[in-house]
C-alpha positions in Angstrom: 183.9 111.5 141.0 180.8 113.6 140.5 180.0 115.0 137.1 178.7 118.4 136.0 176.3 120.3 138.1 172.6 120.8 137.6 169.2 119.7 139.0 168.6 119.3 142.7 172.2 119.8 143.8 172.0 123.4 142.6 168.7 124.0 144.4 170.2 122.6 147.7 173.2 124.8 147.3 171.3 128.0 146.8 169.1 127.2 149.7 172.1 126.7 151.9 173.6 130.1 150.8 170.3 131.9 151.5 170.1 130.2 154.9 173.6 131.2 155.8 173.2 134.8 154.7 176.2 137.1 154.8 178.9 135.6 157.0 180.4 138.2 159.4 184.1 138.7 159.1 186.5 139.1 162.0 189.5 141.4 162.0 192.7 140.3 160.4 194.4 137.8 162.7 196.8 139.2 165.3 199.5 137.2 167.0 199.7 139.7 169.9 199.1 138.4 173.4 195.5 138.3 174.6 194.6 141.6 176.3 193.9 141.7 180.0 190.4 140.5 180.8 190.4 138.1 177.9 190.9 135.0 180.0 187.6 133.6 178.9 189.3 133.0 175.5 192.2 131.1 177.0 192.4 127.7 178.6 194.1 127.0 181.9 197.5 126.7 180.2 197.1 130.1 178.6 196.4 128.8 175.1 193.6 130.1 172.9 190.2 128.4 172.8 189.0 130.0 169.5 190.5 130.4 166.0 190.8 133.9 164.7 189.4 134.0 161.2 191.6 136.2 158.9 189.5 138.4 156.6 190.9 137.0 153.3 188.2 138.4 151.1 190.6 141.1 149.8 193.3 138.6 149.3 191.3 136.4 146.9 189.2 139.3 145.5 191.4 142.5 145.7 190.2 145.8 144.3 193.8 146.8 143.5 197.1 144.8 143.1 200.7 145.9 143.0 203.2 143.8 141.2 206.7 144.5 142.7 209.4 143.6 140.2 206.9 143.7 137.2 208.5 143.2 133.8 207.6 143.1 130.1 211.1 142.3 128.9 211.0 139.2 126.7 212.8 136.2 128.0 212.7 137.2 131.7 210.8 135.0 134.2 209.1 138.0 135.7 207.5 138.8 132.4 205.5 135.6 132.1 204.4 136.0 135.7 203.4 139.6 135.2 201.4 138.6 132.1 199.6 136.0 134.0 198.8 138.4 136.8 197.4 140.9 134.3 195.0 138.3 133.0 194.0 137.3 136.5 193.4 140.9 137.6 191.1 141.4 134.6 189.1 138.3 135.5 188.6 139.3 139.1 188.1 143.0 138.3 191.2 144.3 140.1 193.3 147.3 139.1 196.9 146.3 138.6 199.8 148.6 139.3 203.4 147.6 138.1 206.2 148.5 140.5 209.8 148.6 139.3 212.7 151.0 140.1 214.0 151.4 136.5 210.8 151.2 134.4 208.2 153.8 133.6 205.7 151.5 131.9 205.1 147.7 131.9 202.8 146.3 129.2 201.5 149.8 128.6 200.6 150.5 132.2 202.3 153.3 134.2 205.0 151.9 136.5 206.2 153.5 139.7 209.5 152.9 141.5 208.1 152.0 144.9 204.7 150.9 146.4 204.7 154.2 148.4 204.4 156.0 145.1 201.2 154.2 144.0 198.2 156.4 143.3 196.0 154.4 145.7 196.2 152.0 148.7 196.4 148.5 147.4 194.9 145.3 148.9 197.5 142.9 147.6 201.2 143.2 146.7 202.8 140.4 144.6 206.6 140.3 145.2 208.6 139.2 142.3 211.9 139.9 144.1 214.7 137.6 145.3 214.6 139.0 148.8 211.2 140.2 150.0 212.5 141.4 153.4 213.6 144.9 152.3 210.2 145.5 150.7 208.1 144.7 153.8 208.7 148.1 155.4 207.6 149.9 152.3 204.4 147.8 152.2 203.7 148.7 155.8 204.2 152.4 155.0 201.8 152.1 152.1 199.3 150.2 154.4 199.1 147.2 152.1 196.9 144.5 153.5 198.3 141.3 151.9 201.5 140.2 150.2 202.7 137.1 148.3 206.4 136.2 148.3 207.5 133.6 145.7 211.2 133.7 146.6 212.8 130.5 147.8 216.0 129.9 149.8 214.4 130.1 153.2 213.5 127.4 155.8 213.5 124.7 153.1 217.2 125.1 152.6 218.5 124.5 156.2 219.6 126.5 159.2 220.7 129.7 157.4 217.5 129.8 155.4 215.4 129.2 158.6 217.1 132.2 160.2 216.3 134.3 157.2 212.7 133.2 157.4 212.5 134.1 161.0 213.7 137.6 160.2 211.1 137.8 157.5 208.3 136.6 159.8 209.3 139.1 162.5 209.2 141.9 159.9 205.8 140.9 158.7 204.4 140.7 162.2 205.7 144.3 163.0 204.2 145.5 159.7 200.6 144.5 160.3 200.2 143.0 156.8 199.6 139.3 156.1 202.0 137.4 154.0 201.6 134.2 151.9 204.8 132.4 151.4 207.7 132.5 150.9 208.5 129.7 148.6 205.0 129.8 147.2 203.7 130.0 143.6 201.0 131.3 141.3 198.3 128.8 142.2 196.1 131.4 144.0 195.9 133.2 140.7 194.8 130.3 138.5 191.7 130.4 136.3 188.6 129.0 138.0 185.6 128.1 136.0 182.7 130.4 136.7 180.1 128.3 134.8 179.8 125.6 137.4 177.2 125.6 140.1 176.9 123.7 143.4 179.0 123.5 146.5 182.7 123.9 145.8 186.0 122.5 146.9 188.5 125.0 148.4 192.1 123.8 148.0 195.1 124.3 150.3 198.5 123.0 149.3 202.1 123.4 150.5 203.4 122.0 147.3 201.6 123.5 144.3 202.0 120.6 141.9 200.2 118.3 144.4 197.1 120.3 144.0 196.9 119.8 140.2 194.6 116.7 140.3 192.0 118.6 142.4 192.2 121.7 140.2 191.6 119.5 137.1 188.4 118.3 138.6 186.8 121.4 137.1 187.1 119.7 133.7 184.7 117.0 135.0 182.3 119.6 136.3 183.4 119.8 139.9 183.5 123.4 141.1 186.7 124.8 142.7 186.4 128.1 144.5 189.8 128.9 145.9 193.4 127.6 145.9 195.8 128.6 148.7 199.4 127.6 148.1 200.9 128.2 151.5 204.5 127.4 150.9 206.8 127.9 153.9 204.1 129.6 156.0 206.2 132.4 157.5 202.9 134.0 158.3 199.6 132.8 156.8 199.3 129.1 157.3 197.1 126.1 156.5 195.0 126.7 159.7 194.2 130.3 158.6 192.8 129.1 155.3 190.8 126.3 156.9 189.2 128.8 159.3 188.4 131.2 156.5 187.0 128.5 154.1 184.9 127.0 156.8 183.0 130.2 157.0 182.4 130.5 153.3 178.9 129.4 152.3 179.9 128.3 148.8 182.5 125.9 150.2 181.3 122.3 150.5 184.6 120.7 151.4 188.2 121.7 152.1 191.0 119.6 150.4 194.5 119.9 151.8 198.0 118.7 150.9 200.0 119.2 154.1 203.7 118.6 154.4 204.1 120.0 157.9 202.1 122.0 160.4 203.3 125.4 161.6 201.5 125.1 164.9 199.4 122.2 166.1 197.1 124.2 168.3 196.1 126.5 165.5 195.4 123.6 163.2 193.1 122.0 165.8 191.3 125.2 166.4 190.7 125.6 162.7 189.6 121.9 162.4 187.2 122.5 165.3 185.7 125.5 163.5 185.2 123.4 160.4 183.6 120.6 162.4 181.2 123.1 164.2 180.2 124.4 160.8 179.8 120.9 159.3 182.4 121.6 156.6 184.5 118.4 155.9 188.3 118.7 155.8 190.1 116.1 153.7 193.9 116.0 154.0 196.9 114.2 152.6 199.5 114.6 155.4 203.0 113.4 154.5 205.5 112.3 157.1 204.1 108.8 157.9 207.6 107.4 157.5 211.1 108.7 158.4 211.9 109.2 154.7 208.6 111.2 154.1 209.2 113.3 157.1 212.7 114.1 156.1 211.6 115.1 152.5 208.8 117.2 153.9 211.2 119.1 156.1 213.6 119.8 153.3 210.7 121.0 151.1 208.9 123.4 153.5 211.0 123.6 156.6 208.1 122.6 158.9 207.9 120.1 161.7 206.1 117.1 160.5 205.3 116.0 164.0 205.2 112.5 165.4 202.8 110.8 162.9 200.9 108.9 165.5 200.0 112.1 167.3 199.2 113.9 164.0 197.0 111.0 163.0 195.2 110.9 166.3 194.7 114.7 166.4 193.2 114.8 162.9 190.8 111.9 163.8 189.9 113.6 167.1 188.7 116.7 165.3 187.1 115.1 162.3 189.8 115.7 159.7 189.6 113.0 157.1 193.1 111.8 156.3 193.7 110.0 153.0 197.0 108.7 151.5 196.8 109.5 147.8 196.0 112.5 145.6 193.4 110.3 143.8 191.7 109.7 147.2 191.9 113.4 148.0 190.1 114.4 144.8 187.5 111.7 144.9 186.7 112.0 148.7 186.6 115.8 148.6 184.4 115.8 145.6 181.9 113.4 147.2 181.9 115.2 150.5 181.5 118.6 148.9 178.4 117.6 146.9 176.5 114.6 148.4 173.5 115.2 150.6 173.6 114.1 154.3 172.9 110.3 154.4 169.4 109.1 155.3 170.8 105.8 156.7 174.2 104.2 157.2 173.3 101.0 155.3 175.2 100.3 152.0 173.8 98.0 149.3 176.1 96.6 146.6 174.3 96.0 143.3 176.0 94.3 140.4 175.4 92.2 137.3 177.9 89.6 138.6 178.0 87.6 141.8 181.8 87.6 141.7 181.9 91.4 141.4 179.4 91.9 144.2 181.3 89.5 146.6 184.6 91.1 145.9 183.4 94.6 146.5 181.4 93.6 149.6 184.5 91.9 151.1 186.5 95.1 150.7 183.7 97.4 151.9 183.0 95.3 155.0 186.7 95.1 155.9 186.8 98.9 155.6 184.0 99.2 158.2 181.0 99.9 156.0 177.7 98.4 157.1 176.1 96.1 154.5 172.7 95.2 156.1 170.9 92.1 155.0 167.8 93.2 153.2 164.5 92.2 154.8 162.8 89.1 153.4 159.9 91.1 152.1 162.4 93.2 150.1 164.2 90.1 148.8 160.8 88.7 147.7 160.1 91.9 145.9 163.4 91.9 144.1 162.8 88.3 143.0 159.9 89.5 140.9 162.6 90.7 138.5 165.7 88.7 139.4 165.8 84.8 139.1 165.2 83.0 142.4 168.5 81.2 142.3 170.5 84.5 142.6 171.3 86.1 145.9 169.6 89.4 146.6 170.2 89.7 150.4 173.1 92.1 149.9 175.1 92.2 147.7 172.3 92.1 145.1 173.2 90.0 142.0 170.8 90.5 139.1 172.5 88.0 136.8 172.9 90.5 134.0 169.8 90.2 131.8 167.4 92.4 133.8 169.5 95.5 133.3 168.8 95.4 129.6 165.1 96.1 129.9 162.4 97.7 132.1 163.3 95.5 135.0 166.7 97.3 135.6 165.1 100.5 136.8 162.5 98.6 139.0 165.3 96.8 140.8 167.2 100.1 141.5 164.1 101.9 142.8 163.1 99.0 145.0 166.6 98.9 146.7 166.6 102.7 147.2 163.1 102.5 148.8 164.3 100.4 151.7 164.6 102.5 154.8 167.9 100.8 155.9 169.6 101.8 152.7 171.5 105.1 152.6 173.9 104.3 149.8 173.6 102.2 146.6 177.0 101.3 145.0 177.1 99.7 141.6 180.5 98.4 140.5 180.7 98.1 136.7 184.1 96.4 136.1 184.1 96.9 132.4 181.9 98.2 129.5 179.5 95.7 127.9 177.2 97.8 125.6 174.4 98.1 125.2 173.6 96.7 128.7 176.1 98.8 130.5 174.8 101.9 128.7 171.3 101.1 129.9 172.5 100.4 133.4 174.3 103.7 133.6 171.3 105.6 132.4 169.0 103.8 134.8 171.3 104.7 137.7 171.5 108.3 136.7 167.7 108.6 136.3 167.1 106.9 139.6 169.6 109.2 141.3 167.7 112.3 140.1 164.6 111.1 141.9 166.0 110.0 145.2 167.6 111.8 148.2 170.0 108.8 148.7 173.5 108.5 147.5 174.1 106.5 144.3 177.7 105.6 143.5 179.1 103.9 140.4 182.6 102.4 140.0 183.4 102.5 136.3 186.3 100.1 136.1 187.3 100.4 132.5 190.9 101.5 132.1 190.0 103.4 128.9 187.6 105.9 130.2 186.4 107.1 126.8 183.1 105.2 126.7 180.0 107.3 126.2 178.3 105.7 129.2 181.2 107.0 131.4 182.1 110.3 129.8 178.6 111.5 129.0 176.0 109.7 131.0 177.8 109.2 134.4 180.0 112.3 134.4 177.1 114.3 133.1 175.1 113.7 136.2 175.3 115.9 139.3 173.6 113.2 141.4 175.7 110.1 140.7 179.2 109.9 142.3 181.4 108.1 139.8 184.7 106.5 140.7 187.4 104.6 138.8 188.5 102.2 141.5 186.9 100.1 144.2 189.3 101.5 146.9 188.6 105.1 146.2 184.8 104.5 146.2 185.0 102.7 149.6 187.3 105.4 151.1 185.0 108.2 150.0 181.8 106.6 151.0 183.1 105.7 154.4 184.4 109.3 154.9 181.0 110.6 153.9 179.2 108.5 156.4 181.8 109.0 159.1 181.8 112.8 158.6 178.1 113.2 159.0 178.0 110.9 162.0 180.8 112.8 163.6 179.4 116.3 163.0 175.9 115.3 164.0 177.0 114.6 167.6 179.9 117.1 167.6 180.5 119.4 170.5 183.6 121.4 170.6 185.9 120.2 173.3 187.2 123.8 173.7 183.8 124.8 175.1 184.4 122.8 178.2 188.2 123.3 178.5 189.1 124.5 182.0 189.8 128.2 182.2 191.1 128.4 185.8 193.3 126.0 187.8 191.7 123.5 190.0 192.4 123.0 193.8 194.4 119.9 192.6 196.8 122.1 190.7 197.6 124.2 193.8 198.4 120.9 195.7 200.5 119.7 192.8 202.6 122.8 192.6 204.4 122.1 195.9 205.4 118.6 194.6 207.0 119.8 191.4 210.8 119.9 191.1 211.9 121.8 188.0 214.2 119.9 185.8 214.1 116.7 187.9 212.5 113.3 187.9 210.3 112.6 190.9 210.7 109.5 192.9 207.8 107.0 192.7 206.7 108.1 196.1 206.5 111.8 195.0 204.9 110.9 191.7 202.2 109.0 193.5 201.6 112.0 195.7 201.1 114.0 192.5 198.5 111.4 191.4 196.8 111.6 194.8 196.6 115.4 194.4 194.5 114.8 191.3 192.3 112.2 192.9 193.9 109.2 191.2 193.9 106.1 193.5 197.2 104.6 194.5 197.8 101.5 196.8 198.1 101.7 200.5 201.8 102.3 201.1 204.4 103.8 203.4 207.9 105.1 202.7 210.3 103.8 205.3 214.0 104.2 206.0 214.7 101.2 208.2 214.0 97.5 208.3 212.0 97.8 211.5 209.9 100.5 210.1 209.3 98.3 207.0 208.0 95.5 209.2 205.6 97.9 211.0 204.5 99.4 207.7 203.7 95.9 206.3 201.5 95.2 209.3 199.6 98.4 208.7 199.4 97.9 204.9 198.4 94.3 205.2 200.1 91.2 203.9 201.1 90.2 201.2 203.1 93.3 200.3 205.4 94.7 197.6 208.6 96.4 198.5 210.3 98.8 196.0 213.2 101.2 196.1 212.2 104.8 195.7 214.5 107.5 194.4 214.5 110.4 192.0 216.8 108.7 189.6 215.0 105.4 189.3 213.1 104.8 186.1 213.3 101.0 185.6 213.4 99.4 189.0 212.6 95.9 187.9 215.7 95.6 185.7 217.9 96.5 188.6 216.2 94.0 190.9 214.8 96.8 193.0 211.3 95.3 193.3 210.2 92.4 195.6 206.7 91.1 195.4 204.5 88.7 197.4 206.2 89.2 200.8 204.2 87.5 203.6 206.3 87.6 206.8 208.4 89.9 208.9 211.6 88.0 208.1 211.0 88.4 204.4 210.4 92.1 204.9 213.8 92.5 206.7 215.7 90.4 204.1 214.1 92.4 201.3 214.9 95.7 202.9 218.5 94.8 203.3 218.8 93.4 199.7 217.1 96.5 198.1 219.4 99.0 199.9 222.5 96.9 199.1 221.6 96.9 195.4 221.0 100.6 195.4 224.3 101.3 197.1 226.1 99.0 194.7 224.5 100.7 191.7 225.2 104.1 193.1 221.5 105.1 193.1 220.4 107.5 195.8 217.2 106.6 197.6 214.6 108.6 199.5 213.5 105.3 201.1 211.8 102.0 200.5 208.2 101.7 199.7 206.1 99.1 201.4 203.0 98.8 199.2 199.7 96.9 199.2 199.8 94.1 196.7 197.1 94.3 194.1 196.9 91.3 191.9 193.6 90.9 190.1 192.9 93.2 187.1 193.9 94.4 183.7 197.2 96.2 183.5 197.0 99.4 181.6 199.3 102.4 181.0 198.2 106.0 181.1 200.6 108.8 180.4 201.4 112.3 179.3 204.1 113.4 176.9 205.0 116.7 175.2 204.7 116.8 171.5 206.6 119.6 169.7 203.6 120.5 167.6 200.6 120.0 169.8 202.0 120.3 173.3 200.8 117.9 176.0 199.3 114.7 174.8 197.6 111.8 176.7 198.2 108.2 175.9 196.4 105.0 177.1 197.3 101.5 176.2 198.0 98.0 177.5 200.3 98.2 180.4 203.2 96.2 182.0 205.6 94.8 179.4 202.8 94.7 176.8 203.1 98.4 176.1 206.7 97.9 174.9 206.1 94.5 173.1 202.8 95.3 171.3 202.9 99.1 171.3 199.1 99.0 171.5 198.2 102.6 172.5 195.9 105.4 171.6 196.7 109.1 171.8 194.6 112.3 172.2 195.4 116.0 172.4 193.7 117.8 175.3 191.1 119.1 175.6 188.8 116.1 175.1 185.8 114.7 176.9 184.5 111.4 178.0 183.3 110.4 174.5 186.9 110.7 173.2 188.3 108.9 176.2 186.1 105.9 175.6 186.9 106.0 171.9 190.6 105.7 172.8 189.9 102.4 174.5 187.9 101.1 171.6 190.9 101.8 169.3 193.1 99.4 171.3 193.8 96.0 169.7 193.6 94.6 173.2 190.3 96.2 174.1 188.7 92.7 174.5 190.8 92.3 177.7 188.7 95.0 179.3 185.5 93.2 178.4 186.7 90.0 180.1 188.3 87.0 178.4 188.7 83.3 179.3 186.4 83.7 182.3 187.9 86.9 183.6 185.4 89.4 184.8 184.8 92.7 182.9 187.1 95.5 184.0 185.9 98.7 185.5 186.1 100.7 182.3 184.3 103.7 183.9 187.1 104.0 186.5 189.7 103.8 183.7 188.0 106.5 181.8 187.9 108.7 184.9 191.7 108.2 185.3 192.2 109.2 181.7 190.2 112.4 182.2 192.0 113.2 185.5 195.4 112.7 183.8 194.2 115.0 181.0 193.4 117.7 183.5 196.9 117.3 184.9 198.3 117.6 181.4 196.4 120.9 180.8 197.2 122.4 184.2 200.8 121.2 184.5 201.7 121.3 180.8 204.3 123.9 181.3 205.8 122.1 184.3 205.4 118.4 183.5 207.6 116.9 180.8 206.4 113.3 181.1 204.1 111.2 183.2 203.9 107.4 183.0 201.4 105.4 185.1 202.4 101.8 184.5 200.8 99.7 185.4 197.4 101.1 186.2 195.6 98.1 187.5 192.0 98.2 186.3 190.0 96.1 188.8 186.8 94.2 188.1 183.7 96.3 187.3 182.7 98.5 190.2 186.0 98.2 192.1 188.0 101.0 190.5 191.5 101.4 189.2 194.8 101.7 191.1 198.1 103.3 190.0 200.7 100.7 191.1 203.7 102.6 189.7 204.3 106.1 188.4 207.1 108.1 186.8 207.0 111.9 186.5 209.6 114.2 185.0 209.4 117.9 185.6 210.3 120.5 183.0 
């Protein structure tokens, strides 16, 4: 992690603040419906396209504070909290007013019975009461802007608590104030060091204790500007604070510990705002497993969301998801303070060939680019490094050169190469005086370059002067304790700047009005019912998605005529609104080449349907499409994010391999292509074992058309499953061979 702040980091930070100027603030967020004429701010499904930014300045820096339930009686919990709030109010320059129905003074300050009796309007009320609900009306009458509720016993405790929280949330919404909590803590009122310069980390946590490692970074010289402990999020939520912090010029990165999201759409809009402003968001999101999801729900009472969807949504909007608190602090610290990379190339420099090889293996596997240094650069390095040592990358100096003037020459030469954006030096253990000299050379070189210099100090002791003073004393060297955390942070740094450099908000191009396809589709929808395959394919046709030549027939003779029109060979399938898995019931016949086979197949299909008690709307006689890659494209409804689009390998492979990628609309062509690259079976689309490359452009077009369907029919379409979608050889398109659609 980066050490104390000085030098060029401070200069860059001040320039950034001056360039940003004063950030305009919007009105406090309102959950009221959009007014008439505001359709430009809503997508075609009526969902917002922009995140409101709550004006939280007076929450974090209030001019006046009321402490409801204040106490100075020794031995009472409220007394310790009141004392801490007094100290905090003094630090931020706020006037504190105790409120208690039976006290006239608290710690020598005049105390009133109710907030309505206060001598001035207050910005923030801190509620030290077991039930905050009765106080909300008083706060509204006194026109209090913000409140904090510490009380527990709400959604984290079960159904009864969830109902109590709903009543609290409704009262807050009626009142016009903004509430933090309930089930929150004092983290927002912690002491933040004011002697540190440079871009800061803003911290958001749903569990206060989980933010402690990031808060402690201040002791290593890393600036922390805010801490928002959101608790149960009856009102103010993680998304509100992301939106607010993304507009703050002093914030270099936002670190989050998230147990559950209150609303998926709000979170994505906030992440979109951060991405547009180039502010990285690093998050630990629990709920990857059933056990973690269950614990998160019991703690905060939030939906954790299907983790595959949460993970995809975060990646889609540039949120950097990490697993551990150690990764959270190291990654956030690097992203907050490191300059944008000059190049993506990473060079590993070590005094040991084994160390370099080990680190390089891990870095390459993680996706970092370790370019081979040009021969001219290798020849230059061999001026100071023995010829028998490898300097192509990783660079092995053999040890001795770091002890004299050659060490700095080597470092400067590596950093001078234009393909190098990051220099990483793993020092697995102290070996003074050589390690002391190496650390100092790295620090000195870092002060004179605009490239990122990282050091992994592997000693488990951590008391060595080279580590505590030299490395942590530098604002330009990023120092880590483990290989894994260094690799995670560096990859996040490079990925973030690559992502934001080409970022365009998908909400800018989201459809505002229904397409002609939607008007066609409306007549096909059957609320609460599953559509037959024939009807589902008509829905696809309405959105311009190609289906095979086919006819729906109700007699054997009509089936024979249809086969002649469609063209042999044909496929025959039973079609009915209750049929989801036709193959398992024997209701599909393929490769039929004669009229007699058609008649036999018709009789067999109708007999099976009659025996199984499955009502049919007819038998489909379909064109047989054989050559291509079978894919699946679908729509499902996620409880957090609404409609989601999935693409993966089709046929039986989707169930066996579960190789699929997910996105949350809206998204563009770039994200659609990224979905395909995520698939383990992506090589099938490129052509394997002599097969021609598939028509990826046509597949991408289908994904985008399905996305449009998801946006426009999100309130009417519960599920869509195109499986298989046969992607033909390049230039020949894609054909939806089967489809299932369930209406809401």
